[in-house]
Biopython code that builds the backbone (N, CA, C, O; Angstrom):
import numpy as np
from Bio.PDB.StructureBuilder import StructureBuilder

atoms = [
    (1, "MET", "N", (61.357, -29.124, -32.770)),
    (1, "MET", "CA", (61.357, -27.582, -32.415)),
    (1, "MET", "C", (60.072, -26.985, -32.020)),
    (1, "MET", "O", (59.126, -27.208, -32.776)),
    (2, "LEU", "N", (59.903, -26.401, -31.167)),
    (2, "LEU", "CA", (58.582, -25.772, -30.715)),
    (2, "LEU", "C", (58.053, -24.587, -31.428)),
    (2, "LEU", "O", (58.880, -23.704, -31.655)),
    (3, "LYS", "N", (56.985, -24.418, -31.776)),
    (3, "LYS", "CA", (56.511, -23.093, -32.135)),
    (3, "LYS", "C", (56.363, -22.195, -30.981)),
    (3, "LYS", "O", (56.131, -22.712, -29.888)),
    (4, "PRO", "N", (56.464, -20.950, -31.076)),
    (4, "PRO", "CA", (55.717, -20.395, -29.776)),
    (4, "PRO", "C", (54.224, -20.332, -29.595)),
    (4, "PRO", "O", (53.292, -20.188, -30.387)),
    (5, "GLY", "N", (54.300, -20.479, -28.353)),
    (5, "GLY", "CA", (52.542, -20.813, -28.135)),
    (5, "GLY", "C", (52.084, -22.202, -28.323)),
    (5, "GLY", "O", (50.897, -22.446, -28.106)),
    (6, "LEU", "N", (52.952, -23.223, -28.733)),
    (6, "LEU", "CA", (52.296, -24.349, -28.831)),
    (6, "LEU", "C", (53.324, -25.353, -28.069)),
    (6, "LEU", "O", (54.543, -25.197, -28.153)),
    (7, "ASN", "N", (52.763, -26.324, -27.370)),
    (7, "ASN", "CA", (53.598, -27.484, -26.413)),
    (7, "ASN", "C", (53.646, -28.774, -27.159)),
    (7, "ASN", "O", (53.694, -29.792, -26.469)),
    (8, "GLU", "N", (53.641, -28.913, -28.602)),
    (8, "GLU", "CA", (53.772, -30.045, -29.107)),
    (8, "GLU", "C", (54.762, -29.808, -30.100)),
    (8, "GLU", "O", (54.999, -28.625, -30.343)),
    (9, "ASP", "N", (55.360, -30.635, -30.697)),
    (9, "ASP", "CA", (56.648, -30.806, -31.862)),
    (9, "ASP", "C", (55.983, -29.990, -33.024)),
    (9, "ASP", "O", (54.767, -29.979, -33.217)),
    (10, "TYR", "N", (56.923, -29.292, -33.797)),
    (10, "TYR", "CA", (56.549, -28.616, -35.116)),
    (10, "TYR", "C", (56.412, -29.707, -36.184)),
    (10, "TYR", "O", (57.314, -30.505, -36.437)),
    (11, "LEU", "N", (55.214, -29.684, -36.793)),
    (11, "LEU", "CA", (55.117, -30.503, -37.919)),
    (11, "LEU", "C", (54.517, -29.710, -38.893)),
    (11, "LEU", "O", (54.219, -30.290, -39.938)),
    (12, "ILE", "N", (54.324, -28.780, -38.821)),
    (12, "ILE", "CA", (53.692, -27.772, -40.042)),
    (12, "ILE", "C", (54.772, -26.813, -40.555)),
    (12, "ILE", "O", (55.217, -26.176, -39.600)),
    (13, "PRO", "N", (55.312, -26.501, -41.627)),
    (13, "PRO", "CA", (54.597, -27.050, -42.892)),
    (13, "PRO", "C", (55.382, -28.376, -43.147)),
    (13, "PRO", "O", (56.596, -28.479, -42.972)),
    (14, "ALA", "N", (54.600, -29.338, -43.558)),
    (14, "ALA", "CA", (55.045, -30.806, -44.133)),
    (14, "ALA", "C", (55.043, -31.028, -45.349)),
    (14, "ALA", "O", (54.892, -32.179, -45.758)),
    (15, "GLU", "N", (55.194, -30.077, -46.115)),
    (15, "GLU", "CA", (55.496, -30.024, -47.448)),
    (15, "GLU", "C", (56.617, -31.044, -48.099)),
    (15, "GLU", "O", (57.559, -31.402, -47.391)),
    (16, "PHE", "N", (56.513, -31.449, -49.293)),
    (16, "PHE", "CA", (57.690, -32.237, -49.824)),
    (16, "PHE", "C", (59.043, -31.867, -49.556)),
    (16, "PHE", "O", (59.634, -30.887, -50.009)),
    (17, "LEU", "N", (59.535, -32.848, -48.682)),
    (17, "LEU", "CA", (61.406, -32.662, -48.614)),
    (17, "LEU", "C", (61.504, -31.227, -47.871)),
    (17, "LEU", "O", (62.559, -30.603, -47.985)),
    (18, "TYR", "N", (60.513, -30.719, -47.166)),
    (18, "TYR", "CA", (61.138, -29.379, -46.699)),
    (18, "TYR", "C", (61.258, -29.725, -45.058)),
    (18, "TYR", "O", (61.844, -28.849, -44.422)),
    (19, "ASN", "N", (60.789, -30.872, -44.292)),
    (19, "ASN", "CA", (61.154, -31.349, -43.185)),
    (19, "ASN", "C", (62.712, -31.763, -43.171)),
    (19, "ASN", "O", (63.584, -31.333, -42.416)),
    (20, "ASP", "N", (62.838, -32.767, -44.267)),
    (20, "ASP", "CA", (64.196, -33.240, -44.461)),
    (20, "ASP", "C", (65.240, -31.926, -44.838)),
    (20, "ASP", "O", (66.450, -31.938, -44.615)),
    (21, "PHE", "N", (64.627, -31.009, -45.342)),
    (21, "PHE", "CA", (65.777, -29.832, -45.695)),
    (21, "PHE", "C", (65.910, -29.008, -44.154)),
    (21, "PHE", "O", (67.034, -28.634, -43.823)),
    (22, "ILE", "N", (65.121, -28.830, -43.535)),
    (22, "ILE", "CA", (65.562, -28.431, -41.960)),
    (22, "ILE", "C", (66.242, -29.204, -41.429)),
    (22, "ILE", "O", (67.216, -28.762, -40.820)),
    (23, "SER", "N", (66.028, -30.477, -41.448)),
    (23, "SER", "CA", (66.922, -31.453, -40.553)),
    (23, "SER", "C", (68.514, -31.363, -40.809)),
    (23, "SER", "O", (69.396, -31.240, -39.959)),
    (24, "VAL", "N", (68.643, -31.459, -42.222)),
    (24, "VAL", "CA", (69.711, -31.171, -42.823)),
    (24, "VAL", "C", (70.377, -30.093, -42.484)),
    (24, "VAL", "O", (71.538, -30.186, -42.086)),
    (25, "CYS", "N", (69.716, -28.861, -42.596)),
    (25, "CYS", "CA", (70.361, -27.719, -42.184)),
    (25, "CYS", "C", (70.729, -27.479, -40.557)),
    (25, "CYS", "O", (71.769, -26.917, -40.214)),
    (26, "ILE", "N", (69.749, -27.973, -39.625)),
    (26, "ILE", "CA", (69.990, -28.156, -38.214)),
    (26, "ILE", "C", (71.293, -28.814, -37.947)),
    (26, "ILE", "O", (72.224, -28.368, -37.275)),
    (27, "PHE", "N", (71.201, -30.112, -38.672)),
    (27, "PHE", "CA", (72.378, -30.996, -38.612)),
    (27, "PHE", "C", (73.714, -30.625, -39.256)),
    (27, "PHE", "O", (74.754, -31.220, -38.977)),
    (28, "LEU", "N", (73.648, -29.684, -40.072)),
    (28, "LEU", "CA", (75.213, -29.068, -40.501)),
    (28, "LEU", "C", (75.217, -27.882, -39.507)),
    (28, "LEU", "O", (76.244, -27.947, -38.831)),
    (29, "PHE", "N", (74.417, -26.779, -39.155)),
    (29, "PHE", "CA", (74.818, -25.543, -38.605)),
    (29, "PHE", "C", (74.381, -25.717, -37.492)),
    (29, "PHE", "O", (74.261, -24.613, -36.962)),
    (30, "GLY", "N", (74.004, -26.682, -36.691)),
    (30, "GLY", "CA", (73.614, -26.672, -35.311)),
    (30, "GLY", "C", (72.027, -25.984, -35.044)),
    (30, "GLY", "O", (71.434, -25.630, -36.063)),
    (31, "ASP", "N", (71.434, -25.815, -33.909)),
    (31, "ASP", "CA", (70.353, -25.012, -33.492)),
    (31, "ASP", "C", (70.667, -23.746, -33.640)),
    (31, "ASP", "O", (70.961, -23.066, -32.656)),
    (32, "TYR", "N", (70.653, -23.245, -34.875)),
    (32, "TYR", "CA", (70.568, -21.549, -34.925)),
    (32, "TYR", "C", (69.713, -21.440, -36.149)),
    (32, "TYR", "O", (69.768, -22.275, -37.052)),
    (33, "LEU", "N", (68.877, -20.340, -36.167)),
    (33, "LEU", "CA", (68.015, -19.967, -37.248)),
    (33, "LEU", "C", (68.650, -19.153, -38.353)),
    (33, "LEU", "O", (68.170, -19.081, -39.484)),
    (34, "ALA", "N", (69.814, -18.513, -37.942)),
    (34, "ALA", "CA", (70.405, -17.611, -38.812)),
    (34, "ALA", "C", (70.888, -18.507, -40.246)),
    (34, "ALA", "O", (70.578, -18.044, -41.344)),
    (35, "PRO", "N", (71.477, -19.499, -40.174)),
    (35, "PRO", "CA", (72.157, -20.447, -41.206)),
    (35, "PRO", "C", (70.725, -20.614, -42.118)),
    (35, "PRO", "O", (70.672, -20.325, -43.313)),
    (36, "LEU", "N", (69.794, -21.035, -41.477)),
    (36, "LEU", "CA", (68.571, -21.511, -42.173)),
    (36, "LEU", "C", (67.992, -20.232, -43.085)),
    (36, "LEU", "O", (67.553, -20.393, -44.224)),
    (37, "PHE", "N", (68.057, -18.994, -42.439)),
    (37, "PHE", "CA", (67.547, -18.064, -43.443)),
    (37, "PHE", "C", (68.602, -17.686, -44.494)),
    (37, "PHE", "O", (68.224, -17.308, -45.603)),
    (38, "ILE", "N", (69.739, -17.761, -44.233)),
    (38, "ILE", "CA", (70.863, -17.704, -45.175)),
    (38, "ILE", "C", (70.617, -18.551, -46.385)),
    (38, "ILE", "O", (70.372, -18.116, -47.510)),
    (39, "VAL", "N", (70.714, -19.872, -46.015)),
    (39, "VAL", "CA", (70.131, -20.840, -46.926)),
    (39, "VAL", "C", (69.048, -20.554, -47.694)),
    (39, "VAL", "O", (69.256, -20.564, -48.907)),
    (40, "GLN", "N", (67.814, -20.271, -47.275)),
    (40, "GLN", "CA", (66.702, -20.146, -47.789)),
    (40, "GLN", "C", (67.090, -18.712, -48.891)),
    (40, "GLN", "O", (66.760, -18.703, -50.077)),
    (41, "THR", "N", (67.673, -17.824, -48.361)),
    (41, "THR", "CA", (67.948, -16.727, -49.250)),
    (41, "THR", "C", (68.788, -17.155, -50.517)),
    (41, "THR", "O", (68.595, -16.756, -51.666)),
    (42, "LEU", "N", (69.709, -17.996, -50.114)),
    (42, "LEU", "CA", (70.542, -18.399, -51.484)),
    (42, "LEU", "C", (69.738, -19.306, -52.552)),
    (42, "LEU", "O", (69.873, -19.342, -53.775)),
    (43, "LEU", "N", (68.753, -20.115, -51.611)),
    (43, "LEU", "CA", (67.816, -20.918, -52.703)),
    (43, "LEU", "C", (67.171, -20.080, -53.660)),
    (43, "LEU", "O", (67.116, -20.308, -54.869)),
    (44, "LEU", "N", (66.512, -18.749, -52.850)),
    (44, "LEU", "CA", (65.707, -17.887, -53.530)),
    (44, "LEU", "C", (66.410, -17.416, -54.672)),
    (44, "LEU", "O", (65.925, -17.495, -55.801)),
    (45, "PHE", "N", (67.802, -16.812, -54.379)),
    (45, "PHE", "CA", (68.700, -16.142, -55.711)),
    (45, "PHE", "C", (69.102, -17.471, -56.651)),
    (45, "PHE", "O", (69.448, -17.228, -57.808)),
    (46, "LEU", "N", (69.082, -18.375, -56.360)),
    (46, "LEU", "CA", (69.300, -19.608, -56.924)),
    (46, "LEU", "C", (68.256, -19.686, -58.220)),
    (46, "LEU", "O", (68.591, -19.863, -59.392)),
    (47, "THR", "N", (66.785, -19.493, -57.663)),
    (47, "THR", "CA", (65.516, -19.457, -58.377)),
    (47, "THR", "C", (65.640, -18.537, -59.465)),
    (47, "THR", "O", (65.359, -18.664, -60.657)),
    (48, "ILE", "N", (66.243, -17.337, -58.638)),
    (48, "ILE", "CA", (66.095, -15.965, -59.907)),
    (48, "ILE", "C", (66.994, -16.398, -60.923)),
    (48, "ILE", "O", (66.824, -16.027, -62.084)),
    (49, "LEU", "N", (68.027, -17.222, -60.568)),
    (49, "LEU", "CA", (69.267, -17.528, -61.615)),
    (49, "LEU", "C", (68.839, -18.301, -62.777)),
    (49, "LEU", "O", (69.153, -18.132, -63.955)),
    (50, "ILE", "N", (67.807, -19.479, -62.073)),
    (50, "ILE", "CA", (67.218, -20.193, -63.172)),
    (50, "ILE", "C", (66.017, -19.828, -63.694)),
    (50, "ILE", "O", (65.473, -20.539, -64.538)),
    (51, "THR", "N", (65.442, -18.633, -63.238)),
    (51, "THR", "CA", (64.487, -18.114, -63.878)),
    (51, "THR", "C", (65.074, -17.351, -65.114)),
    (51, "THR", "O", (64.456, -17.157, -66.160)),
    (52, "PHE", "N", (66.022, -17.051, -64.918)),
    (52, "PHE", "CA", (66.511, -15.996, -65.806)),
    (52, "PHE", "C", (67.199, -16.934, -66.864)),
    (52, "PHE", "O", (67.426, -16.398, -67.949)),
    (53, "LEU", "N", (67.531, -18.126, -66.732)),
    (53, "LEU", "CA", (68.120, -18.800, -67.655)),
    (53, "LEU", "C", (66.947, -19.523, -68.350)),
    (53, "LEU", "O", (67.077, -19.974, -69.488)),
    (54, "PHE", "N", (66.065, -19.601, -67.811)),
    (54, "PHE", "CA", (64.549, -20.247, -68.493)),
    (54, "PHE", "C", (64.318, -19.471, -69.360)),
    (54, "PHE", "O", (64.218, -19.853, -70.527)),
    (55, "PHE", "N", (64.162, -18.068, -68.969)),
    (55, "PHE", "CA", (63.495, -17.265, -70.130)),
    (55, "PHE", "C", (64.645, -16.447, -70.794)),
    (55, "PHE", "O", (64.388, -15.436, -71.448)),
    (56, "LYS", "N", (65.940, -16.910, -70.613)),
    (56, "LYS", "CA", (67.027, -15.999, -71.569)),
    (56, "LYS", "C", (66.780, -15.781, -72.928)),
    (56, "LYS", "O", (66.961, -14.656, -73.395)),
    (57, "VAL", "N", (66.322, -16.872, -73.750)),
    (57, "VAL", "CA", (66.122, -16.999, -75.130)),
    (57, "VAL", "C", (65.070, -16.063, -75.451)),
    (57, "VAL", "O", (65.309, -15.261, -76.354)),
    (58, "GLU", "N", (63.852, -16.016, -74.824)),
    (58, "GLU", "CA", (62.902, -15.006, -75.069)),
    (58, "GLU", "C", (62.914, -13.732, -74.786)),
    (58, "GLU", "O", (61.968, -13.015, -75.112)),
    (59, "ILE", "N", (64.002, -13.256, -74.127)),
    (59, "ILE", "CA", (64.104, -11.952, -73.609)),
    (59, "ILE", "C", (65.096, -11.112, -74.295)),
    (59, "ILE", "O", (66.271, -11.478, -74.290)),
    (60, "ASP", "N", (64.654, -9.726, -75.047)),
    (60, "ASP", "CA", (66.113, -9.076, -75.674)),
    (60, "ASP", "C", (67.098, -8.803, -74.642)),
    (60, "ASP", "O", (66.945, -8.572, -73.442)),
    (61, "PRO", "N", (68.246, -8.885, -75.433)),
    (61, "PRO", "CA", (69.312, -8.624, -74.653)),
    (61, "PRO", "C", (69.559, -7.324, -74.009)),
    (61, "PRO", "O", (70.473, -7.157, -73.201)),
    (62, "GLU", "N", (68.652, -6.310, -74.410)),
    (62, "GLU", "CA", (68.716, -5.169, -73.587)),
    (62, "GLU", "C", (67.860, -5.482, -72.379)),
    (62, "GLU", "O", (68.245, -5.067, -71.285)),
    (63, "LEU", "N", (66.895, -6.075, -72.456)),
    (63, "LEU", "CA", (65.785, -6.089, -71.286)),
    (63, "LEU", "C", (66.192, -7.109, -70.430)),
    (63, "LEU", "O", (65.380, -7.330, -69.532)),
    (64, "ARG", "N", (67.452, -7.981, -70.422)),
    (64, "ARG", "CA", (67.633, -9.156, -69.668)),
    (64, "ARG", "C", (68.300, -8.607, -68.028)),
    (64, "ARG", "O", (68.146, -9.244, -66.986)),
    (65, "VAL", "N", (68.956, -7.450, -68.140)),
    (65, "VAL", "CA", (69.203, -6.746, -67.059)),
    (65, "VAL", "C", (68.071, -6.265, -66.043)),
    (65, "VAL", "O", (67.930, -6.405, -64.828)),
    (66, "LEU", "N", (67.254, -5.586, -67.128)),
    (66, "LEU", "CA", (65.999, -5.086, -66.115)),
    (66, "LEU", "C", (65.300, -6.456, -65.675)),
    (66, "LEU", "O", (64.697, -6.390, -64.604)),
    (67, "PHE", "N", (65.288, -7.674, -66.330)),
    (67, "PHE", "CA", (64.488, -8.648, -66.016)),
    (67, "PHE", "C", (64.973, -9.359, -64.533)),
    (67, "PHE", "O", (64.167, -9.686, -63.661)),
    (68, "VAL", "N", (66.552, -9.540, -64.422)),
    (68, "VAL", "CA", (67.115, -9.813, -63.326)),
    (68, "VAL", "C", (66.985, -8.701, -62.050)),
    (68, "VAL", "O", (66.806, -9.041, -60.880)),
    (69, "SER", "N", (67.079, -7.652, -62.402)),
    (69, "SER", "CA", (67.089, -6.421, -61.543)),
    (69, "SER", "C", (65.791, -6.655, -60.887)),
    (69, "SER", "O", (65.858, -6.857, -59.674)),
    (70, "GLY", "N", (64.522, -6.673, -61.477)),
    (70, "GLY", "CA", (63.367, -6.648, -61.143)),
    (70, "GLY", "C", (63.305, -8.003, -60.277)),
    (70, "GLY", "O", (63.109, -8.024, -59.062)),
    (71, "LEU", "N", (63.485, -9.024, -61.016)),
    (71, "LEU", "CA", (63.479, -10.232, -59.975)),
    (71, "LEU", "C", (64.102, -10.335, -59.000)),
    (71, "LEU", "O", (63.372, -10.920, -58.200)),
    (72, "SER", "N", (65.312, -10.059, -58.420)),
    (72, "SER", "CA", (66.252, -9.409, -57.402)),
    (72, "SER", "C", (65.794, -8.768, -56.482)),
    (72, "SER", "O", (65.767, -9.109, -55.300)),
    (73, "LEU", "N", (65.272, -7.472, -57.102)),
    (73, "LEU", "CA", (64.614, -6.469, -56.004)),
    (73, "LEU", "C", (63.233, -6.693, -55.568)),
    (73, "LEU", "O", (62.708, -6.006, -54.691)),
    (74, "PHE", "N", (62.655, -7.637, -56.168)),
    (74, "PHE", "CA", (61.157, -8.054, -55.639)),
    (74, "PHE", "C", (61.568, -9.254, -54.607)),
    (74, "PHE", "O", (60.895, -9.319, -53.579)),
    (75, "ALA", "N", (62.590, -10.186, -54.788)),
    (75, "ALA", "CA", (62.785, -11.019, -53.981)),
    (75, "ALA", "C", (63.406, -10.554, -52.490)),
    (75, "ALA", "O", (63.042, -11.063, -51.431)),
    (76, "ILE", "N", (64.344, -9.563, -52.600)),
    (76, "ILE", "CA", (64.922, -9.027, -51.613)),
    (76, "ILE", "C", (63.717, -8.208, -50.665)),
    (76, "ILE", "O", (63.653, -8.301, -49.439)),
    (77, "ALA", "N", (62.830, -7.432, -51.479)),
    (77, "ALA", "CA", (61.642, -7.167, -50.784)),
    (77, "ALA", "C", (60.559, -7.944, -50.032)),
    (77, "ALA", "O", (59.858, -7.606, -49.079)),
    (78, "ASP", "N", (60.620, -9.031, -50.702)),
    (78, "ASP", "CA", (59.624, -10.243, -50.236)),
    (78, "ASP", "C", (60.487, -10.973, -48.870)),
    (78, "ASP", "O", (59.987, -11.288, -47.790)),
    (79, "ILE", "N", (61.660, -11.097, -49.219)),
    (79, "ILE", "CA", (62.495, -11.625, -48.056)),
    (79, "ILE", "C", (62.218, -10.643, -46.630)),
    (79, "ILE", "O", (61.776, -11.113, -45.581)),
    (80, "TYR", "N", (62.545, -9.316, -46.817)),
    (80, "TYR", "CA", (62.302, -8.368, -45.633)),
    (80, "TYR", "C", (60.968, -8.436, -45.239)),
    (80, "TYR", "O", (60.742, -8.656, -44.048)),
    (81, "LYS", "N", (59.793, -8.248, -46.223)),
    (81, "LYS", "CA", (58.587, -8.340, -45.432)),
    (81, "LYS", "C", (58.143, -9.534, -45.058)),
    (81, "LYS", "O", (57.567, -9.555, -43.970)),
    (82, "HIS", "N", (58.241, -10.551, -45.647)),
    (82, "HIS", "CA", (57.676, -12.043, -45.051)),
    (82, "HIS", "C", (58.531, -13.014, -44.274)),
    (82, "HIS", "O", (58.139, -13.739, -43.359)),
    (83, "TYR", "N", (59.917, -12.919, -44.826)),
    (83, "TYR", "CA", (60.627, -14.247, -44.583)),
    (83, "TYR", "C", (61.468, -13.869, -43.259)),
    (83, "TYR", "O", (61.588, -14.742, -42.400)),
    (84, "THR", "N", (62.027, -12.663, -43.069)),
    (84, "THR", "CA", (62.598, -12.272, -41.642)),
    (84, "THR", "C", (62.608, -13.207, -40.659)),
    (84, "THR", "O", (63.691, -13.665, -40.296)),
    (85, "PHE", "N", (61.347, -13.660, -40.043)),
    (85, "PHE", "CA", (61.138, -14.235, -38.864)),
    (85, "PHE", "C", (60.377, -15.343, -39.342)),
    (85, "PHE", "O", (59.613, -15.741, -38.462)),
    (86, "LEU", "N", (60.302, -15.960, -40.351)),
    (86, "LEU", "CA", (59.610, -17.237, -40.538)),
    (86, "LEU", "C", (60.429, -18.052, -41.117)),
    (86, "LEU", "O", (61.451, -17.653, -41.674)),
    (87, "LEU", "N", (60.050, -19.407, -41.053)),
    (87, "LEU", "CA", (60.735, -20.536, -41.817)),
    (87, "LEU", "C", (59.752, -20.942, -42.886)),
    (87, "LEU", "O", (58.836, -21.655, -42.476)),
    (88, "LEU", "N", (59.745, -20.677, -44.020)),
    (88, "LEU", "CA", (58.680, -20.714, -45.103)),
    (88, "LEU", "C", (59.417, -21.760, -46.022)),
    (88, "LEU", "O", (60.623, -21.767, -46.268)),
    (89, "SER", "N", (58.348, -22.750, -46.538)),
    (89, "SER", "CA", (58.704, -23.888, -47.570)),
    (89, "SER", "C", (58.883, -23.327, -48.750)),
    (89, "SER", "O", (59.669, -23.824, -49.557)),
    (90, "GLU", "N", (58.175, -22.203, -49.020)),
    (90, "GLU", "CA", (58.076, -21.727, -50.496)),
    (90, "GLU", "C", (59.458, -21.472, -51.364)),
    (90, "GLU", "O", (59.432, -21.515, -52.594)),
    (91, "ASN", "N", (60.667, -21.204, -50.622)),
    (91, "ASN", "CA", (61.723, -21.074, -51.496)),
    (91, "ASN", "C", (62.135, -22.453, -51.756)),
    (91, "ASN", "O", (62.720, -22.570, -52.832)),
    (92, "LEU", "N", (62.027, -23.313, -51.219)),
    (92, "LEU", "CA", (62.503, -24.725, -51.686)),
    (92, "LEU", "C", (61.500, -24.898, -52.551)),
    (92, "LEU", "O", (61.867, -24.829, -53.724)),
    (93, "ALA", "N", (59.842, -25.188, -52.308)),
    (93, "ALA", "CA", (59.175, -25.660, -53.417)),
    (93, "ALA", "C", (59.335, -24.716, -54.726)),
    (93, "ALA", "O", (59.195, -25.323, -55.788)),
    (94, "ILE", "N", (59.522, -23.754, -54.791)),
    (94, "ILE", "CA", (59.558, -23.000, -55.986)),
    (94, "ILE", "C", (60.884, -23.205, -56.620)),
    (94, "ILE", "O", (60.916, -22.741, -57.760)),
    (95, "LEU", "N", (61.834, -23.682, -56.281)),
    (95, "LEU", "CA", (63.001, -24.030, -56.856)),
    (95, "LEU", "C", (62.954, -25.295, -57.552)),
    (95, "LEU", "O", (63.436, -25.420, -58.678)),
    (96, "LEU", "N", (62.225, -26.516, -56.742)),
    (96, "LEU", "CA", (62.032, -27.610, -57.216)),
    (96, "LEU", "C", (61.060, -27.664, -58.474)),
    (96, "LEU", "O", (61.211, -28.412, -59.440)),
    (97, "VAL", "N", (60.350, -27.025, -58.350)),
    (97, "VAL", "CA", (59.051, -26.734, -59.420)),
    (97, "VAL", "C", (59.850, -26.134, -60.698)),
    (97, "VAL", "O", (59.812, -26.597, -61.838)),
    (98, "LEU", "N", (60.479, -25.158, -60.319)),
    (98, "LEU", "CA", (61.271, -24.578, -61.306)),
    (98, "LEU", "C", (62.111, -25.340, -62.093)),
    (98, "LEU", "O", (62.019, -25.373, -63.320)),
    (99, "LEU", "N", (63.129, -26.109, -61.285)),
    (99, "LEU", "CA", (64.231, -27.043, -61.640)),
    (99, "LEU", "C", (63.571, -28.133, -62.694)),
    (99, "LEU", "O", (64.158, -28.586, -63.676)),
    (100, "PHE", "N", (62.210, -28.460, -62.277)),
    (100, "PHE", "CA", (61.395, -29.567, -63.102)),
    (100, "PHE", "C", (61.288, -29.069, -64.486)),
    (100, "PHE", "O", (61.664, -29.697, -65.476)),
    (101, "PHE", "N", (60.663, -27.713, -64.487)),
    (101, "PHE", "CA", (60.294, -27.118, -65.869)),
    (101, "PHE", "C", (61.247, -26.732, -66.490)),
    (101, "PHE", "O", (60.928, -26.590, -67.670)),
    (102, "TYR", "N", (62.765, -26.364, -66.211)),
    (102, "TYR", "CA", (63.917, -26.161, -66.856)),
    (102, "TYR", "C", (64.541, -27.511, -67.264)),
    (102, "TYR", "O", (65.257, -27.519, -68.265)),
    (103, "PHE", "N", (64.345, -28.589, -66.617)),
    (103, "PHE", "CA", (64.999, -29.741, -67.185)),
    (103, "PHE", "C", (63.818, -30.244, -68.078)),
    (103, "PHE", "O", (64.170, -30.802, -69.117)),
    (104, "LEU", "N", (62.694, -30.156, -67.884)),
    (104, "LEU", "CA", (61.539, -30.584, -69.016)),
    (104, "LEU", "C", (61.815, -29.834, -70.230)),
    (104, "LEU", "O", (61.634, -30.425, -71.294)),
    (105, "LYS", "N", (62.230, -28.611, -70.250)),
    (105, "LYS", "CA", (62.277, -27.937, -71.612)),
    (105, "LYS", "C", (63.452, -28.241, -72.107)),
    (105, "LYS", "O", (63.654, -28.111, -73.314)),
    (106, "LYS", "N", (64.275, -28.629, -71.383)),
    (106, "LYS", "CA", (65.753, -28.754, -71.890)),
    (106, "LYS", "C", (65.921, -30.236, -72.556)),
    (106, "LYS", "O", (66.611, -30.416, -73.559)),
    (107, "ALA", "N", (65.223, -31.258, -71.896)),
    (107, "ALA", "CA", (64.829, -32.492, -72.191)),
    (107, "ALA", "C", (64.325, -32.422, -73.664)),
    (107, "ALA", "O", (64.882, -32.955, -74.623)),
    (108, "LEU", "N", (63.058, -31.602, -73.693)),
    (108, "LEU", "CA", (62.275, -31.316, -75.163)),
    (108, "LEU", "C", (62.913, -30.889, -76.133)),
    (108, "LEU", "O", (62.697, -31.390, -77.237)),
    (109, "ALA", "N", (63.844, -29.874, -75.985)),
    (109, "ALA", "CA", (64.610, -29.032, -76.901)),
    (109, "ALA", "C", (66.041, -30.311, -77.339)),
    (109, "ALA", "O", (66.611, -30.238, -78.428)),
    (110, "ASP", "N", (66.350, -31.208, -76.459)),
    (110, "ASP", "CA", (67.347, -32.464, -76.983)),
    (110, "ASP", "C", (66.946, -33.067, -77.872)),
    (110, "ASP", "O", (67.596, -33.330, -78.885)),
    (111, "GLN", "N", (65.625, -33.444, -77.613)),
    (111, "GLN", "CA", (64.876, -34.688, -78.307)),
    (111, "GLN", "C", (64.536, -34.044, -80.013)),
    (111, "GLN", "O", (64.486, -34.733, -81.032)),
    (112, "GLN", "N", (64.361, -32.727, -79.925)),
    (112, "GLN", "CA", (64.277, -32.078, -81.260)),
    (112, "GLN", "C", (65.288, -32.071, -82.223)),
    (112, "GLN", "O", (65.111, -31.500, -83.300)),
]
sb = StructureBuilder()
sb.init_structure("model")
sb.init_model(0)
sb.init_chain("A")
sb.init_seg("    ")
for serial, (resi, resn, name, xyz) in enumerate(atoms, 1):
    if name == "N":
        sb.init_residue(resn, " ", resi, " ")
    sb.init_atom(name, np.array(xyz, "f"), 0.0, 1.0, " ", f" {name:<3s}", serial, name[0])
structure = sb.get_structure()
């Protein structure tokens, strides 16, 4: 892929697994950007779900709907402000870091 204004291959961002993620999406969906943005949006909402599951025990039942609503509204606003025309790696990175802490918390709870 070429970035606008550059005459060389797209090498940035080169974060952990991100180039592989983009390659798999292009392999599955072809050379179209819309499916990439949809997959990144789904990853963002998966991150919201895992964040909710991570903090579910610590949040009062009355505030859970407010918590998920706030996370979702912030994510939607963030997508429309920053992600509508960019391929950013934060959605994948945040999901992977959050999954690490989710499974770490679960493993530590299973040991006790």
